[in-house]
DSSP file (Angstrom, degrees, kcal/mol; ACC not computed):
  #  RESIDUE AA STRUCTURE BP1 BP2  ACC     N-H-->O    O-->H-N    N-H-->O    O-->H-N    TCO  KAPPA ALPHA  PHI   PSI    X-CA   Y-CA   Z-CA
    1    1 A M     >        0   0    0      0, 0.0     4,-1.8     0, 0.0     5,-0.2   0.000 360.0 360.0 360.0 -36.9   18.0  -24.8  -17.2
    2    2 A A  H  >  +     0   0    0      1,-0.2     4,-1.8     2,-0.2     5,-0.2   0.854 360.0  54.2 -67.1 -34.3   17.8  -21.0  -17.8
    3    3 A A  H  > S+     0   0    0      1,-0.2     4,-1.9     2,-0.2    -1,-0.2   0.910 108.5  47.7 -67.4 -41.9   19.7  -20.3  -14.6
    4    4 A S  H  > S+     0   0    0      1,-0.2     4,-2.3     2,-0.2    -1,-0.2   0.871 111.5  50.2 -69.3 -35.0   22.6  -22.6  -15.5
    5    5 A S  H  X S+     0   0    0     -4,-1.8     4,-2.3     2,-0.2    -1,-0.2   0.853 109.6  51.1 -72.3 -31.4   22.9  -21.1  -19.0
    6    6 A S  H  X S+     0   0    0     -4,-1.8     4,-2.2     2,-0.2    -2,-0.2   0.868 110.4  49.5 -70.6 -34.4   22.9  -17.6  -17.6
    7    7 A V  H  X S+     0   0    0     -4,-1.9     4,-1.6     2,-0.2    -2,-0.2   0.926 112.3  48.0 -66.0 -43.8   25.7  -18.5  -15.2
    8    8 A A  H  X S+     0   0    0     -4,-2.3     4,-1.9     1,-0.2    -2,-0.2   0.900 112.2  49.3 -63.1 -40.1   27.7  -20.1  -18.1
    9    9 A A  H  X S+     0   0    0     -4,-2.3     4,-1.0     1,-0.2    -1,-0.2   0.884 109.3  51.9 -66.8 -37.3   27.1  -17.0  -20.2
   10   10 A S  H  < S+     0   0    0     -4,-2.2    -1,-0.2     1,-0.2    -2,-0.2   0.805 116.3  40.6 -70.5 -27.1   28.3  -14.7  -17.4
   11   11 A W  H  X S+     0   0    0     -4,-1.6     4,-2.0     2,-0.1    -1,-0.2   0.723 102.4  69.8 -89.5 -23.5   31.5  -16.7  -17.0
   12   12 A S  H  X S+     0   0    0     -4,-1.9     4,-2.3     1,-0.2     5,-0.2   0.902  95.7  49.7 -68.1 -41.9   32.3  -17.3  -20.6
   13   13 A A  H  X S+     0   0    0     -4,-1.0     4,-2.0     2,-0.2    -1,-0.2   0.957 114.5  42.4 -65.1 -50.8   33.2  -13.8  -21.6
   14   14 A P  H  > S+     0   0    0      0, 0.0     4,-2.4     0, 0.0    -1,-0.2   0.904 115.1  51.5 -62.9 -37.4   35.7  -13.1  -18.8
   15   15 A M  H  X S+     0   0    0     -4,-2.0     4,-2.9     1,-0.2     5,-0.2   0.889 107.7  52.2 -66.1 -37.6   37.2  -16.6  -19.1
   16   16 A C  H  X S+     0   0    0     -4,-2.3     4,-2.4    -5,-0.2    -1,-0.2   0.908 110.5  48.5 -63.1 -41.1   37.7  -16.1  -22.9
   17   17 A R  H  X S+     0   0    0     -4,-2.0     4,-2.1     2,-0.2    -2,-0.2   0.918 113.2  47.2 -64.8 -42.7   39.5  -12.9  -22.2
   18   18 A I  H  X S+     0   0    0     -4,-2.4     4,-2.4     2,-0.2    -2,-0.2   0.942 113.6  47.4 -64.6 -47.1   41.7  -14.5  -19.5
   19   19 A L  H  X S+     0   0    0     -4,-2.9     4,-2.5     1,-0.2    -1,-0.2   0.882 111.6  49.8 -64.1 -38.0   42.5  -17.5  -21.7
   20   20 A S  H  X S+     0   0    0     -4,-2.4     4,-1.7    -5,-0.2    -1,-0.2   0.879 110.4  51.1 -69.2 -34.4   43.4  -15.3  -24.7
   21   21 A A  H  <>S+     0   0    0     -4,-2.1     5,-2.8     2,-0.2    -2,-0.2   0.908 111.8  46.9 -66.3 -40.9   45.6  -13.2  -22.5
   22   22 A V  H ><5S+     0   0    0     -4,-2.4     3,-1.6     1,-0.2    -2,-0.2   0.919 110.7  52.5 -65.4 -42.6   47.4  -16.3  -21.3
   23   23 A R  H 3<5S+     0   0    0     -4,-2.5    -1,-0.2     1,-0.3    -2,-0.2   0.849 111.1  46.8 -61.3 -34.3   47.7  -17.6  -24.8
   24   24 A E  T 3<5S-     0   0    0     -4,-1.7    -1,-0.3    -5,-0.2    32,-0.2   0.324 113.5-119.0 -91.3   8.6   49.3  -14.4  -26.0
   25   25 A S  T < 5 +     0   0    0     -3,-1.6     2,-0.4     1,-0.2    -3,-0.2   0.893  66.4 140.5  56.1  44.6   51.7  -14.3  -23.0
   26   26 A R      < -     0   0    0     -5,-2.8     2,-0.7    -6,-0.1    -1,-0.2  -0.913  52.1-137.4-115.8 144.5   50.3  -11.1  -21.7
   27   27 A L        +     0   0    0     -2,-0.4    24,-2.6    -3,-0.1    25,-0.4  -0.909  35.0 177.2 -96.9 115.0   49.6  -10.1  -18.1
   28   28 A C  E     -A   50   0A   0     -2,-0.7     2,-0.4    22,-0.2    22,-0.2  -0.903  20.3-150.8-122.9 148.7   46.2   -8.3  -18.1
   29   29 A V  E     -A   49   0A   0     20,-2.3    20,-2.3    -2,-0.3     2,-0.5  -0.939  22.6-121.4-117.5 139.5   44.1   -6.9  -15.3
   30   30 A S  E     +A   48   0A   0     -2,-0.4     2,-0.3    18,-0.2    18,-0.2  -0.669  35.4 179.6 -80.8 128.0   40.4   -6.7  -15.5
   31   31 A A  E     -A   47   0A   0     16,-2.8    16,-3.0    -2,-0.5     2,-0.5  -0.935  20.3-137.9-125.3 150.8   39.2   -3.1  -15.1
   32   32 A R  E     +A   46   0A   0     -2,-0.3    12,-0.0    14,-0.2    -2,-0.0  -0.935  29.4 162.5-112.8 131.3   35.6   -1.9  -15.1
   33   33 A R  E     -A   45   0A   0     12,-2.1    12,-1.5    -2,-0.5     3,-0.1  -0.976  44.4 -90.8-141.2 153.7   34.7    1.3  -17.0
   34   34 A P  E     -A   44   0A   0      0, 0.0    10,-0.2     0, 0.0     2,-0.1  -0.371  48.8-104.1 -65.1 143.1   31.4    2.7  -18.2
   35   35 A A    >   -     0   0    0      8,-1.0     3,-1.1     4,-0.2     7,-0.1  -0.415  26.1-126.3 -65.3 143.3   30.4    1.7  -21.7
   36   36 A A  T 3  S+     0   0    0      1,-0.3    -1,-0.1    -2,-0.1     0, 0.0   0.825 106.4  46.8 -63.4 -33.1   31.0    4.5  -24.2
   37   37 A S  T 3  S+     0   0    0      2,-0.0    -1,-0.3     0, 0.0    -2,-0.1   0.469 100.7  80.6 -91.1  -0.9   27.4    4.4  -25.5
   38   38 A S  S <  S-     0   0    0     -3,-1.1     0, 0.0     5,-0.1     0, 0.0  -0.732  83.2-103.4-108.6 155.6   25.6    4.3  -22.2
   39   39 A P    >   -     0   0    0      0, 0.0     3,-1.6     0, 0.0    -4,-0.2  -0.171  45.7 -93.9 -66.7 169.9   24.8    7.1  -19.7
   40   40 A R  T 3  S+     0   0    0      1,-0.3    -2,-0.1    -6,-0.1    -5,-0.1   0.843 122.9  42.7 -57.6 -41.7   26.9    7.5  -16.5
   41   41 A N  T 3  S+     0   0    0     -7,-0.0    -1,-0.3     3,-0.0     3,-0.1   0.357  97.3 100.5 -89.8   6.4   24.6    5.4  -14.2
   42   42 A A  S <  S-     0   0    0     -3,-1.6    -4,-0.0     1,-0.2    -7,-0.0   0.008  86.6 -41.8 -80.7-169.6   24.0    2.6  -16.8
   43   43 A R        -     0   0    0      1,-0.1    -8,-1.0    -9,-0.1     2,-0.5  -0.162  55.8-130.1 -55.5 143.3   25.6   -0.8  -17.1
   44   44 A V  E     -A   34   0A   0    -10,-0.2    -1,-0.1    -3,-0.1    -4,-0.0  -0.874  19.4-147.7 -99.9 125.8   29.4   -1.0  -16.5
   45   45 A A  E     -A   33   0A   0    -12,-1.5   -12,-2.1    -2,-0.5     2,-0.1  -0.759  15.2-121.6 -95.5 136.5   31.3   -2.9  -19.2
   46   46 A P  E     -A   32   0A   0      0, 0.0     2,-0.3     0, 0.0   -14,-0.2  -0.449  31.1-173.9 -73.3 149.2   34.4   -4.9  -18.4
   47   47 A A  E     -A   31   0A   0    -16,-3.0   -16,-2.8    -2,-0.1     2,-0.5  -0.957  20.4-129.6-138.0 157.2   37.7   -4.0  -20.1
   48   48 A M  E     -A   30   0A   0     -2,-0.3     2,-0.6   -18,-0.2   -18,-0.2  -0.943  16.0-166.0-111.5 127.3   41.1   -5.5  -20.2
   49   49 A R  E     -A   29   0A   0    -20,-2.3   -20,-2.3    -2,-0.5     2,-0.3  -0.958  14.6-146.2-112.5 119.0   44.1   -3.3  -19.6
   50   50 A C  E     -A   28   0A   0     -2,-0.6   -22,-0.2   -22,-0.2     4,-0.1  -0.664  16.3-170.8 -90.2 137.6   47.4   -5.0  -20.5
   51   51 A I  S    S+     0   0    0    -24,-2.6   -23,-0.1    -2,-0.3    -1,-0.1   0.257  73.8  54.3-107.1  10.2   50.5   -4.3  -18.6
   52   52 A A  S    S-     0   0    0    -25,-0.4     4,-0.0     4,-0.0    -2,-0.0  -0.988  93.7 -98.1-138.7 148.5   52.8   -6.1  -21.0
   53   53 A P    >   -     0   0    0      0, 0.0     3,-1.1     0, 0.0   -26,-0.1  -0.247  32.2-119.6 -63.7 156.9   53.3   -5.6  -24.8
   54   54 A R  T 3  S+     0   0    0      1,-0.2   -28,-0.0   -28,-0.1     0, 0.0   0.775 107.1  55.7 -69.8 -28.1   51.4   -8.0  -27.0
   55   55 A N  T 3  S+     0   0    0      2,-0.0    -1,-0.2     3,-0.0     2,-0.2   0.067  70.7 138.4 -99.1  26.3   54.5   -9.4  -28.7
   56   56 A V    <   -     0   0    0     -3,-1.1     3,-0.1   -32,-0.2     5,-0.1  -0.523  59.4-112.7 -69.6 134.3   56.3  -10.6  -25.5
   57   57 A E    >   -     0   0    0     -2,-0.2     3,-1.7     1,-0.1     4,-0.2  -0.359  39.8 -89.1 -71.4 151.1   57.9  -14.0  -26.1
   58   58 A A  T 3  S+     0   0    0      1,-0.3    -1,-0.1     2,-0.1   -35,-0.0  -0.254 111.2  23.8 -60.5 140.5   56.5  -16.9  -24.2
   59   59 A G  T >  S+     0   0    0     -3,-0.1     3,-1.7     1,-0.0    -1,-0.3   0.382  82.3 120.1  87.5  -3.7   58.1  -17.6  -20.8
   60   60 A K  T <  S+     0   0    0     -3,-1.7    -2,-0.1     1,-0.3    -3,-0.0   0.856  78.2  46.7 -62.6 -34.7   59.3  -14.0  -20.4
   61   61 A F  T 3  S-     0   0    0     -4,-0.2    -1,-0.3   -36,-0.1    -3,-0.1   0.178 118.4-112.1 -94.1  18.1   57.3  -13.6  -17.2
   62   62 A L    <   +     0   0    0     -3,-1.7     2,-0.4     1,-0.2    -2,-0.1   0.930  57.8 163.3  53.9  55.7   58.5  -16.9  -15.9
   63   63 A G    >   -     0   0    0      4,-0.1     3,-1.4     3,-0.0    -1,-0.2  -0.821  51.7 -29.3-101.4 145.2   55.2  -18.8  -16.1
   64   64 A G  T 3> S+     0   0    0     -2,-0.4     4,-1.8     1,-0.3     3,-0.3  -0.308 132.8  12.8  61.4-119.4   54.9  -22.5  -15.9
   65   65 A A  H 3> S+     0   0    0      1,-0.2     4,-2.3     2,-0.2    -1,-0.3   0.825 125.8  57.7 -65.2 -34.3   57.8  -24.5  -17.3
   66   66 A A  H <> S+     0   0    0     -3,-1.4     4,-2.0     1,-0.2    -1,-0.2   0.892 107.5  47.9 -65.3 -38.1   60.1  -21.4  -17.4
   67   67 A M  H  > S+     0   0    0     -3,-0.3     4,-2.3     2,-0.2    -2,-0.2   0.906 110.8  51.1 -68.3 -40.4   59.6  -20.8  -13.7
   68   68 A L  H  X S+     0   0    0     -4,-1.8     4,-2.3     1,-0.2    -2,-0.2   0.889 109.5  51.0 -63.1 -39.1   60.3  -24.5  -12.9
   69   69 A E  H  X S+     0   0    0     -4,-2.3     4,-2.7     2,-0.2    -1,-0.2   0.911 109.7  49.6 -64.7 -41.4   63.5  -24.3  -14.9
   70   70 A Q  H  X S+     0   0    0     -4,-2.0     4,-2.6     2,-0.2     5,-0.2   0.895 110.6  49.8 -65.0 -39.5   64.7  -21.2  -13.0
   71   71 A I  H  X S+     0   0    0     -4,-2.3     4,-2.3     2,-0.2    -1,-0.2   0.919 112.6  47.9 -63.6 -43.0   64.0  -22.9   -9.7
   72   72 A T  H  X S+     0   0    0     -4,-2.3     4,-2.5     2,-0.2    -2,-0.2   0.925 112.5  48.7 -62.5 -45.7   65.9  -26.0  -10.8
   73   73 A V  H  X S+     0   0    0     -4,-2.7     4,-2.7     1,-0.2    -2,-0.2   0.945 113.2  45.8 -61.2 -49.3   68.8  -23.9  -12.0
   74   74 A W  H  X S+     0   0    0     -4,-2.6     4,-2.4     1,-0.2    -1,-0.2   0.868 111.8  52.0 -66.0 -35.6   69.1  -21.8   -8.8
   75   75 A A  H  X S+     0   0    0     -4,-2.3     4,-2.2    -5,-0.2    -1,-0.2   0.941 112.8  45.0 -63.8 -45.9   68.8  -24.9   -6.6
   76   76 A L  H  X S+     0   0    0     -4,-2.5     4,-2.7     2,-0.2     5,-0.2   0.902 112.3  51.9 -64.2 -40.8   71.6  -26.6   -8.5
   77   77 A V  H  X S+     0   0    0     -4,-2.7     4,-2.6    -5,-0.2     5,-0.2   0.940 110.9  47.2 -61.1 -46.9   73.7  -23.4   -8.5
   78   78 A L  H  X S+     0   0    0     -4,-2.4     4,-2.3     1,-0.2    -1,-0.2   0.897 113.0  49.1 -62.7 -40.1   73.3  -23.0   -4.7
   79   79 A I  H  X S+     0   0    0     -4,-2.2     4,-2.4     2,-0.2    -1,-0.2   0.931 113.8  45.3 -65.3 -44.9   74.2  -26.7   -4.1
   80   80 A F  H  X S+     0   0    0     -4,-2.7     4,-2.5     2,-0.2    -2,-0.2   0.866 112.7  50.3 -69.6 -35.2   77.3  -26.5   -6.3
   81   81 A V  H  X S+     0   0    0     -4,-2.6     4,-2.3    -5,-0.2    -1,-0.2   0.923 112.7  47.5 -67.0 -42.4   78.5  -23.3   -4.8
   82   82 A G  H  X S+     0   0    0     -4,-2.3     4,-1.9    -5,-0.2    -2,-0.2   0.906 113.8  47.0 -63.5 -41.6   78.0  -24.7   -1.3
   83   83 A S  H  X S+     0   0    0     -4,-2.4     4,-2.5     2,-0.2    -2,-0.2   0.887 111.0  51.6 -67.4 -39.4   79.8  -27.9   -2.3
   84   84 A A  H  X S+     0   0    0     -4,-2.5     4,-2.7     2,-0.2     5,-0.3   0.898 107.4  53.9 -63.3 -39.5   82.7  -25.9   -3.9
   85   85 A Y  H  X S+     0   0    0     -4,-2.3     4,-2.4     1,-0.2     5,-0.3   0.933 110.5  46.2 -59.6 -45.9   83.0  -23.9   -0.7
   86   86 A L  H  X S+     0   0    0     -4,-1.9     4,-2.0     1,-0.2    -2,-0.2   0.915 114.7  46.7 -64.5 -42.3   83.4  -27.1    1.3
   87   87 A N  H  < S+     0   0    0     -4,-2.5    -2,-0.2     1,-0.2    -1,-0.2   0.875 116.1  44.4 -68.9 -35.8   85.9  -28.6   -1.1
   88   88 A L  H  < S+     0   0    0     -4,-2.7    -2,-0.2    -5,-0.2    -1,-0.2   0.854 117.4  42.8 -79.3 -34.2   88.0  -25.4   -1.4
   89   89 A T  H  < S-     0   0    0     -4,-2.4    -2,-0.2    -5,-0.3    -3,-0.2   0.822  97.5-150.0 -80.6 -30.5   88.1  -24.6    2.3
   90   90 A G     <  -     0   0    0     -4,-2.0    -3,-0.1    -5,-0.3    -4,-0.1   0.951  11.8-163.9  67.6  57.9   88.7  -28.2    3.2
   91   91 A P    >>  -     0   0    0      0, 0.0     4,-2.1     0, 0.0     3,-0.8  -0.271  37.3-100.3 -63.0 163.4   87.2  -29.0    6.6
   92   92 A E  H 3> S+     0   0    0      1,-0.3     4,-2.7     2,-0.2     5,-0.2   0.852 120.4  55.8 -58.3 -39.2   88.4  -32.2    8.2
   93   93 A F  H 3> S+     0   0    0      1,-0.2     4,-1.6     2,-0.2    -1,-0.3   0.842 109.1  47.7 -67.1 -30.1   85.4  -34.3    7.3
   94   94 A V  H <> S+     0   0    0     -3,-0.8     4,-2.1     2,-0.2    -1,-0.2   0.917 112.6  48.2 -73.3 -43.4   85.9  -33.4    3.6
   95   95 A K  H  X S+     0   0    0     -4,-2.1     4,-2.0     1,-0.2    -2,-0.2   0.896 111.7  50.9 -61.4 -39.5   89.6  -34.2    3.8
   96   96 A A  H  X S+     0   0    0     -4,-2.7     4,-2.4    -5,-0.2    -1,-0.2   0.876 107.9  52.7 -66.5 -37.0   88.8  -37.5    5.5
   97   97 A E  H  X S+     0   0    0     -4,-1.6     4,-1.5     2,-0.2    -2,-0.2   0.920 110.1  46.5 -65.4 -43.7   86.2  -38.4    2.9
   98   98 A F  H  <>S+     0   0    0     -4,-2.1     5,-2.7     1,-0.2    -1,-0.2   0.864 113.6  49.8 -66.8 -34.9   88.8  -37.9    0.0
   99   99 A A  H ><5S+     0   0    0     -4,-2.0     3,-1.4     3,-0.2    -2,-0.2   0.881 106.8  55.5 -68.2 -37.6   91.3  -39.9    2.0
  100  100 A H  H 3<5S+     0   0    0     -4,-2.4    -2,-0.2     1,-0.3    -1,-0.2   0.839 108.7  47.8 -62.1 -33.6   88.7  -42.7    2.5
  101  101 A W  T 3<5S-     0   0    0     -4,-1.5    -1,-0.3    -5,-0.1    -2,-0.2   0.417 115.9-119.1 -86.8   1.7   88.3  -42.8   -1.3
  102  102 A N  T < 5 +     0   0    0     -3,-1.4    -3,-0.2     1,-0.2    -2,-0.1   0.857  62.4 148.7  62.3  39.0   92.1  -42.9   -1.7
  103  103 A Y      < -     0   0    0     -5,-2.7    -1,-0.2    -6,-0.1    -2,-0.1  -0.776  52.2-105.8-100.7 147.9   92.2  -39.7   -3.7
  104  104 A P    >>  -     0   0    0      0, 0.0     3,-1.2     0, 0.0     4,-0.6  -0.357  30.1-114.8 -68.7 153.9   95.1  -37.3   -3.6
  105  105 A P  H >> S+     0   0    0      0, 0.0     3,-0.8     0, 0.0     4,-0.8   0.810 112.3  61.6 -61.0 -31.8   94.6  -34.0   -1.7
  106  106 A W  H 3> S+     0   0    0      1,-0.2     4,-2.0     2,-0.2     3,-0.2   0.761  90.9  68.6 -68.1 -23.1   94.9  -31.8   -4.8
  107  107 A L  H <> S+     0   0    0     -3,-1.2     4,-2.8     1,-0.2    -1,-0.2   0.851  92.0  59.5 -65.1 -33.3   91.8  -33.5   -6.3
  108  108 A R  H <X S+     0   0    0     -3,-0.8     4,-2.0    -4,-0.6    -1,-0.2   0.910 108.1  44.9 -59.7 -42.4   89.6  -31.9   -3.7
  109  109 A L  H  X S+     0   0    0     -4,-0.8     4,-2.2     2,-0.2    -2,-0.2   0.889 112.1  51.6 -69.1 -39.7   90.7  -28.5   -4.9
  110  110 A A  H  X S+     0   0    0     -4,-2.0     4,-2.3     1,-0.2    -2,-0.2   0.908 110.5  48.8 -63.8 -40.8   90.2  -29.4   -8.5
  111  111 A V  H  X S+     0   0    0     -4,-2.8     4,-2.4     2,-0.2    -1,-0.2   0.902 109.6  52.8 -65.0 -40.5   86.7  -30.7   -7.8
  112  112 A G  H  X S+     0   0    0     -4,-2.0     4,-1.9     2,-0.2    -2,-0.2   0.901 110.3  47.0 -61.3 -41.7   85.9  -27.4   -6.0
  113  113 A I  H  X S+     0   0    0     -4,-2.2     4,-2.3     2,-0.2    -1,-0.2   0.906 112.1  50.1 -67.1 -41.3   87.1  -25.4   -8.9
  114  114 A M  H  X S+     0   0    0     -4,-2.3     4,-2.5     1,-0.2    -2,-0.2   0.873 108.4  53.5 -64.7 -35.8   85.1  -27.5  -11.4
  115  115 A E  H  X S+     0   0    0     -4,-2.4     4,-2.3     2,-0.2    -1,-0.2   0.896 108.9  48.5 -65.6 -39.6   82.0  -27.1   -9.1
  116  116 A L  H  X S+     0   0    0     -4,-1.9     4,-2.5     2,-0.2    -2,-0.2   0.911 111.7  49.9 -64.4 -41.4   82.3  -23.4   -9.2
  117  117 A A  H  X S+     0   0    0     -4,-2.3     4,-2.4     2,-0.2    -2,-0.2   0.900 110.6  49.8 -64.0 -39.9   82.7  -23.5  -13.0
  118  118 A A  H  X S+     0   0    0     -4,-2.5     4,-2.1     2,-0.2    -2,-0.2   0.916 110.9  49.5 -64.6 -42.3   79.6  -25.7  -13.3
  119  119 A A  H  X S+     0   0    0     -4,-2.3     4,-1.2     1,-0.2    -2,-0.2   0.912 112.3  47.8 -62.9 -42.2   77.6  -23.3  -11.1
  120  120 A A  H  X S+     0   0    0     -4,-2.5     4,-0.8     1,-0.2     3,-0.3   0.896 111.5  50.7 -65.5 -39.4   78.7  -20.3  -13.3
  121  121 A G  H  < S+     0   0    0     -4,-2.4     3,-0.4     1,-0.2    10,-0.4   0.861 107.6  53.3 -65.6 -35.6   77.8  -22.2  -16.4
  122  122 A L  H  < S+     0   0    0     -4,-2.1    -1,-0.2     9,-0.2    -2,-0.2   0.778  98.4  66.5 -69.6 -26.1   74.4  -23.0  -15.1
  123  123 A L  H  < S+     0   0    0     -4,-1.2     2,-0.4    -3,-0.3    -1,-0.2   0.850  94.6  60.1 -66.1 -35.6   73.6  -19.4  -14.4
  124  124 A F  S >X S-     0   0    0     -4,-0.8     3,-0.8    -3,-0.4     4,-0.6  -0.796  74.1-140.7-104.2 135.9   73.6  -18.2  -18.0
  125  125 A A  G >4 S+     0   0    0     -2,-0.4     3,-0.5     1,-0.2     4,-0.4   0.827 101.7  57.5 -61.4 -32.9   71.2  -19.5  -20.6
  126  126 A T  G 34 S+     0   0    0      1,-0.2    -1,-0.2     2,-0.1     4,-0.2   0.805 119.0  29.5 -70.7 -27.9   73.9  -19.5  -23.3
  127  127 A S  G <> S+     0   0    0     -3,-0.8     4,-2.6    -6,-0.2    -1,-0.2   0.244  88.1 107.6-113.4  11.9   76.2  -21.8  -21.3
  128  128 A R  H <X S+     0   0    0     -4,-0.6     4,-2.4    -3,-0.5     5,-0.2   0.877  78.9  50.6 -61.3 -40.1   73.6  -23.7  -19.3
  129  129 A S  H  > S+     0   0    0     -4,-0.4     4,-2.3     2,-0.2    -1,-0.2   0.908 112.3  46.9 -66.2 -40.7   74.1  -27.0  -21.3
  130  130 A L  H  > S+     0   0    0      2,-0.2     4,-2.5     1,-0.2    -2,-0.2   0.909 112.5  50.0 -66.7 -40.5   77.8  -26.9  -20.8
  131  131 A G  H  X S+     0   0    0     -4,-2.6     4,-2.4   -10,-0.4    -9,-0.2   0.899 111.4  48.9 -62.2 -40.6   77.4  -26.1  -17.1
  132  132 A A  H  X S+     0   0    0     -4,-2.4     4,-2.4    -5,-0.2    -2,-0.2   0.876 110.5  51.0 -68.0 -36.9   75.0  -29.1  -16.9
  133  133 A L  H  X S+     0   0    0     -4,-2.3     4,-2.1     2,-0.2    -2,-0.2   0.917 111.6  46.9 -65.3 -42.7   77.4  -31.4  -18.7
  134  134 A L  H  X S+     0   0    0     -4,-2.5     4,-2.2     2,-0.2    -2,-0.2   0.911 111.8  51.2 -64.5 -41.0   80.2  -30.4  -16.4
  135  135 A A  H  X S+     0   0    0     -4,-2.4     4,-2.8     1,-0.2    -2,-0.2   0.898 108.5  52.1 -61.8 -40.1   77.9  -30.9  -13.4
  136  136 A L  H  X S+     0   0    0     -4,-2.4     4,-2.4     2,-0.2    -1,-0.2   0.894 108.0  51.3 -62.9 -39.6   77.0  -34.4  -14.7
  137  137 A A  H  X S+     0   0    0     -4,-2.1     4,-1.7     2,-0.2    -2,-0.2   0.919 112.0  46.6 -63.1 -43.1   80.7  -35.2  -15.0
  138  138 A I  H  X S+     0   0    0     -4,-2.2     4,-1.9     1,-0.2    -2,-0.2   0.931 113.5  48.3 -62.6 -46.0   81.3  -34.2  -11.4
  139  139 A L  H  X S+     0   0    0     -4,-2.8     4,-2.7     1,-0.2    -2,-0.2   0.843 106.8  56.1 -67.1 -32.9   78.2  -36.1  -10.2
  140  140 A A  H  X S+     0   0    0     -4,-2.4     4,-2.5     2,-0.2    -1,-0.2   0.898 107.6  50.1 -63.3 -39.0   79.3  -39.2  -12.2
  141  141 A G  H  X S+     0   0    0     -4,-1.7     4,-2.5     2,-0.2    -2,-0.2   0.886 110.5  49.4 -64.4 -38.8   82.6  -39.0  -10.2
  142  142 A V  H  X S+     0   0    0     -4,-1.9     4,-2.6     2,-0.2     5,-0.2   0.939 112.4  46.9 -65.2 -46.7   80.7  -38.7   -6.9
  143  143 A V  H  X S+     0   0    0     -4,-2.7     4,-2.3     1,-0.2    -2,-0.2   0.901 112.7  50.4 -63.5 -40.2   78.4  -41.7   -7.8
  144  144 A F  H  X S+     0   0    0     -4,-2.5     4,-2.3     2,-0.2    -1,-0.2   0.930 111.5  48.2 -61.1 -45.6   81.5  -43.7   -8.8
  145  145 A S  H  X S+     0   0    0     -4,-2.5     4,-1.3     1,-0.2    -2,-0.2   0.905 113.1  46.8 -63.5 -42.1   83.3  -42.9   -5.6
  146  146 A L  H  <>S+     0   0    0     -4,-2.6     5,-3.1     1,-0.2    -1,-0.2   0.861 112.8  50.1 -68.9 -34.7   80.3  -43.8   -3.5
  147  147 A G  H ><5S+     0   0    0     -4,-2.3     3,-1.0     3,-0.2    -2,-0.2   0.862 104.4  58.5 -69.2 -35.3   79.8  -47.0   -5.5
  148  148 A K  H 3<5S+     0   0    0     -4,-2.3    -1,-0.2     1,-0.3    -2,-0.2   0.856 114.4  36.7 -62.4 -35.5   83.5  -47.9   -5.0
  149  149 A T  T 3<5S-     0   0    0     -4,-1.3    -1,-0.3    -5,-0.1    -2,-0.2   0.279 113.6-118.6-100.2   9.3   83.0  -47.8   -1.2
  150  150 A Q  T < 5 +     0   0    0     -3,-1.0     2,-1.0     1,-0.2    -3,-0.2   0.865  59.9 151.1  56.3  43.7   79.5  -49.3   -1.4
  151  151 A E    > < +     0   0    0     -5,-3.1     3,-0.7     1,-0.2     4,-0.3  -0.620  11.8 163.4 -99.3  71.1   77.8  -46.3    0.2
  152  152 A W  G >   +     0   0    0     -2,-1.0     3,-1.4     1,-0.2     4,-0.3   0.849  65.0  55.1 -64.9 -39.6   74.5  -46.9   -1.7
  153  153 A L  G >  S+     0   0    0      1,-0.3     3,-0.8    -3,-0.2     4,-0.3   0.768 101.1  59.7 -69.5 -23.7   72.2  -44.8    0.4
  154  154 A R  G <  S+     0   0    0     -3,-0.7     3,-0.3     1,-0.2    -1,-0.3   0.557  90.0  73.9 -79.3  -6.4   74.4  -41.7   -0.1
  155  155 A M  G <> S+     0   0    0     -3,-1.4     4,-2.3    -4,-0.3     5,-0.2   0.651  74.0  82.8 -79.0 -15.4   73.9  -42.0   -3.9
  156  156 A Q  H <> S+     0   0    0     -3,-0.8     4,-2.2    -4,-0.3    -1,-0.2   0.921  91.3  44.8 -59.3 -48.6   70.3  -40.7   -3.9
  157  157 A F  H  > S+     0   0    0     -3,-0.3     4,-2.5    -4,-0.3     5,-0.2   0.934 114.3  46.7 -66.9 -47.5   71.1  -37.0   -3.8
  158  158 A P  H  > S+     0   0    0      0, 0.0     4,-2.2     0, 0.0    -1,-0.2   0.883 113.1  51.0 -62.0 -35.1   73.8  -37.0   -6.5
  159  159 A L  H  X S+     0   0    0     -4,-2.3     4,-2.1     2,-0.2    -2,-0.2   0.898 110.0  49.1 -67.6 -39.1   71.5  -39.2   -8.7
  160  160 A L  H  X S+     0   0    0     -4,-2.2     4,-2.0    -5,-0.2    -1,-0.2   0.919 111.7  49.0 -63.8 -43.7   68.6  -36.7   -8.2
  161  161 A M  H  X S+     0   0    0     -4,-2.5     4,-2.2     1,-0.2    -2,-0.2   0.893 109.8  52.7 -62.7 -38.7   70.9  -33.8   -9.1
  162  162 A G  H  X S+     0   0    0     -4,-2.2     4,-2.4     1,-0.2    -1,-0.2   0.897 106.9  51.8 -62.9 -40.4   72.1  -35.7  -12.2
  163  163 A A  H  X S+     0   0    0     -4,-2.1     4,-2.1     1,-0.2    -1,-0.2   0.891 109.2  50.5 -63.7 -38.4   68.5  -36.2  -13.3
  164  164 A L  H  X S+     0   0    0     -4,-2.0     4,-1.6     2,-0.2    -2,-0.2   0.895 109.8  50.5 -65.6 -39.3   67.9  -32.5  -12.9
  165  165 A C  H  X S+     0   0    0     -4,-2.2     4,-1.7     2,-0.2    -2,-0.2   0.904 109.1  50.8 -64.6 -41.0   71.0  -31.7  -15.0
  166  166 A I  H  X S+     0   0    0     -4,-2.4     4,-2.4     1,-0.2    -1,-0.2   0.904 107.7  54.2 -62.8 -39.8   69.8  -34.1  -17.7
  167  167 A G  H  < S+     0   0    0     -4,-2.1    -1,-0.2     1,-0.2    -2,-0.2   0.850 107.4  50.5 -61.9 -34.3   66.5  -32.3  -17.7
  168  168 A L  H  < S+     0   0    0     -4,-1.6    -1,-0.2     1,-0.2    -2,-0.2   0.832 110.8  49.2 -72.3 -31.1   68.2  -29.0  -18.3
  169  169 A I  H  <        0   0    0     -4,-1.7    -2,-0.2     1,-0.2    -1,-0.2   0.908 360.0 360.0 -73.6 -41.5   70.2  -30.4  -21.2
  170  170 A L     <        0   0    0     -4,-2.4    -1,-0.2    -5,-0.1    -2,-0.2   0.484 360.0 360.0 -76.5 360.0   67.1  -31.9  -22.9
């Protein structure tokens, strides 16, 4: 019993320091330095050296949910920029798809411009909700077009992107 309590005691102090650093949104490194009251060869006391100010707002270092949001944003931006590139350059398979849906040729260019605007809106935190709303409108059009031609299996990706946009709005 004494061995387990000494192990718990040896782990409790460092864990408390780590947890308090995480709670205060600080990045701290454990450093070992001699205790001030002990001679040079005596026991070495642990110390915490912070590499971030104490009043840093939560999420500044992209931990947890903030990092997941950034990954989601960048994934959506890359997808919309790639899709805008295809719509604006107009390879034959994209032109054929818009013709298959009975849409006029100018709509492909309008969709490409809206996709670029949605990607730009998603990039900045101040306009992220508007970018996500525009992206949702585009994706609703894609889902409508795929439903009109009964291409049900192709709806999975636009629906997933729409769910990610809704998550950014909420």
